[in-house]
C-alpha positions as CSV (number, residue, x, y, z in Angstrom):
1,X,146.2,-33.9,50.3
2,X,146.8,-36.3,53.6
3,X,144.3,-35.4,56.3
4,X,145.4,-33.0,59.2
5,X,144.4,-32.5,62.4
6,X,144.1,-28.5,63.3
7,X,142.3,-26.9,61.1
8,X,142.5,-23.9,59.1
9,X,140.3,-22.2,61.5
10,X,142.8,-22.5,64.3
11,X,145.8,-22.0,62.3
12,X,144.0,-18.6,61.4
13,X,143.2,-18.3,64.8
14,X,147.0,-18.9,66.3
15,X,148.2,-16.5,64.0
16,X,146.3,-13.7,64.9
17,X,146.7,-14.4,68.7
18,X,150.5,-14.6,68.0
19,X,150.0,-11.1,66.3
20,X,148.1,-9.8,69.5
21,X,150.3,-11.0,72.2
22,X,153.7,-11.4,71.6
23,X,156.9,-8.8,70.5
24,X,158.8,-9.8,68.1
25,X,162.3,-10.6,68.0
26,X,164.3,-11.0,65.1
27,X,162.9,-15.3,64.3
28,X,161.2,-15.0,67.8
29,X,157.9,-15.0,69.1
30,X,157.9,-13.5,72.7
31,X,154.7,-13.0,75.2
32,X,154.3,-12.2,78.9
33,X,154.2,-15.2,81.4
34,X,149.9,-14.9,81.7
35,X,149.0,-14.3,77.7
36,X,151.6,-17.7,77.5
37,X,149.9,-20.4,80.1
38,X,146.4,-18.4,79.3
39,X,146.3,-18.8,75.3
40,X,149.0,-21.6,75.2
41,X,150.8,-19.8,72.0
42,X,153.7,-22.2,71.9
43,X,152.3,-25.1,72.7
44,X,150.0,-24.2,69.7
45,X,152.7,-23.4,67.3
46,X,154.4,-26.9,68.0
47,X,150.7,-29.0,66.6
48,X,150.2,-27.1,64.6
49,X,154.0,-27.0,63.0
50,X,154.4,-31.0,64.1
51,X,150.7,-31.5,61.7
52,X,153.0,-29.6,58.7
53,X,154.6,-33.5,57.7
54,X,157.0,-33.8,54.3
55,X,155.1,-34.9,50.9
56,X,158.0,-35.4,49.0
57,X,161.7,-35.0,48.7
58,X,162.2,-34.7,45.4
59,X,165.2,-36.1,42.6
60,X,167.7,-33.2,43.0
61,X,169.8,-33.7,40.3
62,X,172.7,-32.6,42.2
63,X,173.8,-34.8,44.0
64,X,176.9,-33.7,45.8
65,X,176.5,-32.5,49.2
66,X,176.3,-29.1,48.3
67,X,172.9,-29.4,47.6
68,X,170.9,-31.1,49.4
69,X,166.5,-33.0,48.8
70,X,164.7,-29.9,48.1
71,X,162.1,-30.5,51.2
72,X,158.6,-30.0,50.0
73,X,155.7,-30.0,52.3
74,X,152.0,-30.2,51.3
75,X,149.6,-28.0,54.5
76,X,145.8,-26.9,54.4
77,X,146.5,-22.8,54.6
78,X,148.2,-20.3,54.3
79,X,147.9,-19.4,58.2
80,X,149.5,-23.3,58.7
81,X,152.4,-22.2,55.9
82,X,153.4,-19.1,58.1
83,X,153.7,-20.8,61.1
84,X,155.4,-24.3,59.8
85,X,157.5,-21.8,58.8
86,X,158.5,-19.9,61.9
87,X,159.0,-23.0,64.4
88,X,160.8,-24.6,61.7
89,X,162.8,-21.6,61.5
90,X,164.1,-21.2,65.4
91,X,163.6,-24.9,65.8
92,X,165.5,-26.8,63.5
93,X,167.9,-24.5,61.7
94,X,168.8,-21.9,63.9
95,X,169.7,-24.7,66.2
96,X,171.8,-27.0,63.5
97,X,169.2,-30.0,64.0
98,X,168.9,-30.0,60.2
99,X,172.7,-29.2,58.5
100,X,175.0,-30.9,61.1
101,X,175.0,-28.3,64.1
102,X,175.5,-25.4,61.6
103,X,172.9,-23.5,62.9
104,X,171.9,-20.7,59.8
105,X,168.2,-18.7,59.9
106,X,165.6,-19.5,56.4
107,X,164.7,-15.8,54.5
108,X,161.4,-16.4,52.5
109,X,159.9,-16.2,49.3
110,X,156.4,-16.2,48.5
111,X,154.8,-17.6,45.0
112,X,151.0,-17.9,43.9
113,X,151.9,-21.2,41.5
114,X,153.8,-23.3,42.6
115,X,154.6,-23.9,38.9
116,X,156.5,-20.8,39.1
117,X,160.2,-21.0,38.9
118,X,162.4,-19.4,41.8
119,X,164.8,-17.1,39.2
120,X,164.7,-12.9,38.7
121,X,162.0,-11.4,36.3
122,X,165.4,-10.7,34.0
123,X,166.3,-14.1,33.4
124,X,162.3,-15.2,32.2
125,X,161.2,-16.2,28.8
126,X,161.0,-13.9,26.4
127,X,162.6,-10.6,28.3
128,X,164.6,-8.1,26.3
129,X,168.1,-8.1,28.6
130,X,170.0,-5.5,26.6
131,X,166.6,-2.8,27.2
132,X,166.2,-3.9,30.8
133,X,169.4,-3.1,31.6
134,X,169.2,0.4,30.4
135,X,166.3,1.2,32.3
136,X,168.5,-0.2,35.4
137,X,171.6,2.5,34.3
138,X,168.9,4.8,33.8
139,X,167.2,4.6,37.1
140,X,170.6,4.3,38.8
141,X,172.3,7.6,37.5
142,X,168.8,9.7,38.3
143,X,169.2,8.7,41.5
144,X,172.7,9.3,42.2
145,X,171.7,12.9,40.5
146,X,169.1,13.8,42.7
147,X,171.1,12.5,45.7
148,X,173.5,14.2,44.8
149,X,171.7,17.0,44.2
150,X,170.3,17.2,47.3
151,X,173.4,16.9,49.3
152,X,174.8,20.4,47.3
153,X,171.4,22.0,48.2
154,X,171.9,20.7,51.9
155,X,175.1,22.8,51.6
156,X,174.2,26.4,49.5
157,X,172.0,26.1,52.5
158,X,174.7,26.0,55.2
159,X,172.6,22.8,56.3
160,X,174.2,19.8,57.1
161,X,173.4,17.0,55.0
162,X,173.4,12.8,56.2
163,X,175.9,12.1,53.1
164,X,176.2,8.2,53.8
165,X,174.5,6.3,50.6
166,X,174.5,9.7,48.3
167,X,177.2,10.3,46.1
168,X,179.0,8.6,43.5
169,X,180.6,6.1,46.3
170,X,177.1,4.5,46.7
171,X,177.4,0.9,45.0
172,X,175.6,0.4,42.1
173,X,173.9,-2.7,43.8
174,X,171.5,-0.7,45.8
175,X,170.6,1.4,43.4
176,X,169.7,-1.8,41.5
177,X,167.7,-3.6,44.4
178,X,165.6,-0.5,44.8
179,X,165.0,-0.3,41.1
180,X,163.9,-4.3,41.5
181,X,161.6,-3.7,44.4
182,X,159.8,-1.0,41.9
183,X,159.1,-3.0,39.0
184,X,162.0,-2.7,37.0
185,X,163.6,-6.3,35.6
186,X,166.8,-7.1,37.3
187,X,169.2,-10.5,38.4
188,X,167.2,-9.8,42.4
189,X,165.3,-12.3,43.4
190,X,163.2,-10.4,47.0
191,X,162.9,-12.4,50.1
192,X,162.3,-11.1,53.2
193,X,162.7,-12.1,57.4
194,X,159.3,-12.3,58.0
195,X,157.1,-15.8,56.5
196,X,153.8,-13.6,56.7
197,X,155.5,-11.1,53.9
198,X,156.0,-13.7,51.5
199,X,153.2,-15.5,52.4
200,X,150.7,-12.2,51.4
201,X,152.7,-12.4,48.2
202,X,152.5,-15.4,47.5
203,X,148.1,-14.8,47.9
204,X,147.9,-11.2,45.7
205,X,146.3,-12.0,43.0
206,X,145.0,-15.4,43.9
207,X,141.0,-16.5,43.2
208,X,140.4,-18.2,46.2
209,X,138.9,-20.7,44.0
210,X,140.5,-23.3,45.3
211,X,142.5,-24.9,41.9
212,X,145.2,-23.1,42.9
213,X,148.5,-23.7,44.5
214,X,151.0,-21.5,46.0
215,X,154.1,-21.4,46.9
216,X,156.4,-20.5,50.6
217,X,159.7,-20.8,49.6
218,X,162.1,-21.1,53.0
219,X,166.1,-20.5,52.2
220,X,168.4,-21.6,54.2
221,X,171.8,-18.6,54.5
222,X,174.7,-20.9,55.4
223,X,173.6,-23.5,52.4
224,X,172.7,-20.3,50.0
225,X,175.4,-18.5,50.3
226,X,178.1,-22.1,49.9
227,X,175.8,-22.4,46.5
228,X,176.9,-18.8,45.5
229,X,174.1,-16.4,46.9
230,X,174.8,-13.1,48.1
231,X,172.8,-11.0,50.3
232,X,171.8,-7.2,49.2
233,X,170.5,-5.2,52.0
234,X,167.9,-2.7,50.3
235,X,168.6,1.2,50.2
236,X,167.7,2.7,53.6
237,X,165.4,5.0,52.3
238,X,163.3,2.7,50.7
239,X,160.7,2.9,53.1
240,X,158.4,0.1,52.4
241,X,161.2,-2.5,52.3
242,X,161.8,-2.1,55.2
243,X,158.4,-2.4,56.4
244,X,158.2,-5.5,54.8
245,X,161.7,-6.8,56.4
246,X,162.8,-7.4,52.8
247,X,166.3,-8.2,51.4
248,X,167.5,-9.2,47.6
249,X,169.1,-12.5,46.6
250,X,171.6,-12.6,44.0
251,X,172.6,-15.8,42.1
252,X,175.1,-16.2,39.8
253,X,174.4,-19.5,39.1
254,X,173.0,-21.9,35.9
255,X,171.0,-24.6,38.8
256,X,167.4,-23.3,40.4
257,X,167.7,-21.8,43.4
258,X,164.4,-24.5,44.4
259,X,166.2,-27.2,45.0
260,X,168.4,-25.9,48.2
261,X,164.8,-24.6,49.6
262,X,162.4,-25.6,52.0
263,X,159.1,-25.6,50.2
264,X,155.6,-24.8,51.2
265,X,152.8,-25.6,49.3
266,X,149.2,-24.4,49.8
267,X,146.1,-22.9,48.8
268,X,146.1,-19.3,49.0
269,X,143.4,-17.1,50.5
270,X,142.8,-13.9,48.7
271,X,141.9,-11.9,52.4
272,X,145.4,-13.0,53.7
273,X,146.3,-10.2,55.8
274,X,150.0,-9.6,57.1
275,X,149.7,-8.5,61.3
276,X,152.5,-7.0,63.1
277,X,151.4,-5.6,66.7
278,X,148.1,-5.9,66.2
279,X,148.1,-3.8,63.4
280,X,147.5,-4.4,59.1
281,X,151.3,-3.8,58.0
282,X,151.2,-4.3,54.0
283,X,148.0,-2.0,53.7
284,X,149.6,1.1,56.1
285,X,152.5,1.0,53.6
286,X,153.3,4.5,51.9
287,X,152.7,5.1,48.1
288,X,156.4,6.2,47.6
289,X,154.7,8.3,44.4
290,X,158.5,10.1,44.6
291,X,160.4,6.2,43.9
292,X,157.7,5.4,41.5
293,X,158.1,8.5,39.4
294,X,162.2,7.6,38.7
295,X,160.7,4.3,37.4
296,X,158.7,6.0,34.9
297,X,161.0,8.0,33.9
298,X,163.5,5.3,33.1
299,X,160.9,3.4,31.3
300,X,160.5,5.8,29.1
301,X,163.7,7.0,28.4
302,X,165.2,3.3,27.6
303,X,161.4,2.9,25.5
304,X,162.0,6.2,23.4
305,X,166.2,5.8,23.1
306,X,167.2,8.6,25.3
307,X,169.0,7.5,27.8
308,X,172.4,8.9,26.1
309,X,171.0,12.5,26.4
310,X,169.7,11.6,30.0
311,X,173.8,10.7,30.6
312,X,175.0,14.0,29.1
313,X,172.1,16.0,31.1
314,X,173.5,18.9,33.1
315,X,173.5,18.3,36.6
316,X,171.2,20.9,38.4
317,X,170.5,21.8,42.0
318,X,167.6,21.2,42.8
319,X,166.8,17.7,40.9
320,X,167.0,16.9,37.1
321,X,165.6,18.6,34.5
322,X,164.3,15.9,31.8
323,X,163.1,19.1,29.3
324,X,165.1,18.3,26.2
325,X,164.2,15.0,26.5
326,X,160.3,15.7,25.8
327,X,158.9,12.3,27.2
328,X,155.5,11.2,25.9
329,X,154.3,11.8,30.0
330,X,155.2,15.2,30.3
331,X,157.7,15.0,33.0
332,X,159.8,17.5,32.3
333,X,161.6,18.1,36.0
334,X,162.2,15.6,38.7
335,X,162.6,17.8,42.5
336,X,164.3,16.1,45.2
337,X,162.5,13.5,47.6
338,X,160.6,14.7,50.7
339,X,163.1,13.1,53.1
340,X,166.2,16.1,51.0
341,X,164.7,17.7,54.4
342,X,167.2,17.0,57.4
343,X,164.0,16.2,59.7
344,X,162.7,14.1,57.3
345,X,165.4,12.2,56.3
346,X,166.5,11.7,59.9
347,X,162.4,10.4,60.8
348,X,162.9,8.1,57.8
349,X,166.1,6.6,58.8
350,X,165.1,6.0,61.7
351,X,162.1,4.4,61.7
352,X,164.0,1.9,58.8
353,X,166.9,1.4,62.2
354,X,163.7,0.0,64.0
355,X,162.5,-1.9,61.4
356,X,166.2,-3.6,60.3
357,X,167.0,-4.0,64.0
358,X,164.5,-7.4,63.1
359,X,165.8,-8.4,59.9
360,X,169.5,-8.6,61.2
361,X,168.7,-10.3,64.3
362,X,166.7,-12.5,62.3
363,X,169.3,-13.0,60.0
364,X,172.4,-13.5,62.2
365,X,171.2,-14.5,66.5
366,X,170.0,-17.0,67.4
367,X,168.2,-17.0,71.3
368,X,169.0,-20.0,73.9
369,X,166.2,-18.1,76.3
370,X,166.8,-14.7,75.7
371,X,170.9,-15.4,75.3
372,X,171.9,-14.7,72.3
373,X,174.0,-16.6,70.2
374,X,175.1,-14.5,67.5
375,X,175.8,-17.0,63.8
376,X,179.2,-15.8,61.9
377,X,178.2,-17.3,58.8
378,X,175.0,-15.1,59.0
379,X,177.4,-11.8,59.6
380,X,179.6,-12.7,57.2
381,X,177.0,-12.4,54.7
382,X,175.1,-9.5,55.9
383,X,178.4,-7.6,55.3
384,X,179.6,-9.4,51.6
385,X,177.1,-7.1,49.9
386,X,175.0,-5.0,53.0
387,X,178.8,-3.3,54.5
388,X,178.2,-0.3,52.7
389,X,174.4,-0.4,54.1
390,X,175.4,-1.6,57.5
391,X,178.5,1.0,57.8
392,X,175.9,4.1,57.7
393,X,173.5,2.8,59.4
394,X,175.0,0.6,62.7
395,X,175.7,4.2,64.6
396,X,172.2,5.2,64.4
397,X,171.4,1.4,65.2
398,X,173.4,1.9,68.3
399,X,172.4,5.1,69.1
400,X,168.8,3.7,69.7
401,X,169.7,0.9,71.5
402,X,171.7,2.9,74.0
403,X,168.6,5.4,73.9
404,X,166.4,2.3,75.6
405,X,165.7,2.2,79.3
406,X,167.9,-0.1,82.0
407,X,164.7,-2.7,82.4
408,X,165.1,-3.3,78.7
409,X,165.9,-6.3,77.9
410,X,166.2,-5.9,73.7
411,X,170.1,-4.1,73.6
412,X,171.1,-7.7,75.6
413,X,170.2,-9.0,72.7
414,X,171.4,-6.7,69.9
415,X,174.5,-5.6,71.3
416,X,176.8,-8.8,70.7
417,X,175.5,-9.0,67.2
418,X,176.3,-5.1,66.9
419,X,180.1,-6.3,68.4
420,X,180.0,-8.7,66.0
421,X,179.0,-6.9,62.5
422,X,181.9,-3.7,63.7
423,X,183.9,-7.0,63.8
424,X,183.5,-8.1,60.8
425,X,183.7,-4.5,59.6
426,X,186.9,-4.3,60.3
427,X,187.6,-8.3,59.2
428,X,187.6,-9.6,62.1
429,X,185.8,-11.6,62.2
């Protein structure tokens, strides 16, 4: 590895200062003038990013312009990797400097071993694809039944229900994305708009002994779309994904996505933490026991050859009756989730909306100072597979922005993005 002017400790200190003294708005960190002058936050970020030089551009099997050479960078620490991605994204990719004036944002994925392929879990060697797809079907059926029951339950009690994301019209890929997050193998890949979250996953399980090399990937949005990648926004009731600023990619192509990505390699650190607003994020995530119970039942149903019996189960107004399936775990009934209650659902949706605001800004808005420039390619990519989710959450997002005080500058950045999404959903973008 090349010699570096900036140390591991300097990069870590800057990362912590950014968490303590800046506000995250999409792909950007804003500090007060006093903090910027006192701490030199931007200058320090630039110094560390400039210290992370390209070490190789591996030969790519696809010589056409659709598959540019992979950019490979080696850095001395996970903190260098995160800071490099932050600066490189907003100063190079989002300005169009890298891709011939085509502005686009990066989304991120971390893997603990740089030798691992960038491929969905369903495509890995030795996987029983038919069995895993049966688990997806079982999970989706359970989720559909339970959310249908939730809607009926509120109707019976004379209560209004938020119908978005429930019932037969919900696309299967939204359910499959939830299944992917909780461990069922699918043809999706988890990504995030927060490079620190991706780095945390790359460090998870590391022994920290120095012989390991992890990878932090940055996938350019428009290049990804041009190569057949679709972007799926998660189910809004899966709170944990939104806290992770998570999205999912679908890729039907045969070639590896690796050749389209920026890849930063670094020695993983087991004690790396995701810091946001001066708080540790990943350790505070909810356990989501209800979602995990769906995964457990879906796996047991398939392992014990009871899928047809599950699909034939009659509807129940308060959940799913599993007593006739005689599952090994003894689970004989799954009740409605905590968010079945309207107040809990509204709370959950509002938290998701707060997190989704930054996710969507990262994907679609480049800032020139505080002047927003909407990247229409990012809007189109979000709408392609995320239109159903967006139709449900945009009114709530608009309501949140309109409720902010007149001296808050965030609405001036978010409103052009909302207008672009609404135009795109009408087919006018």
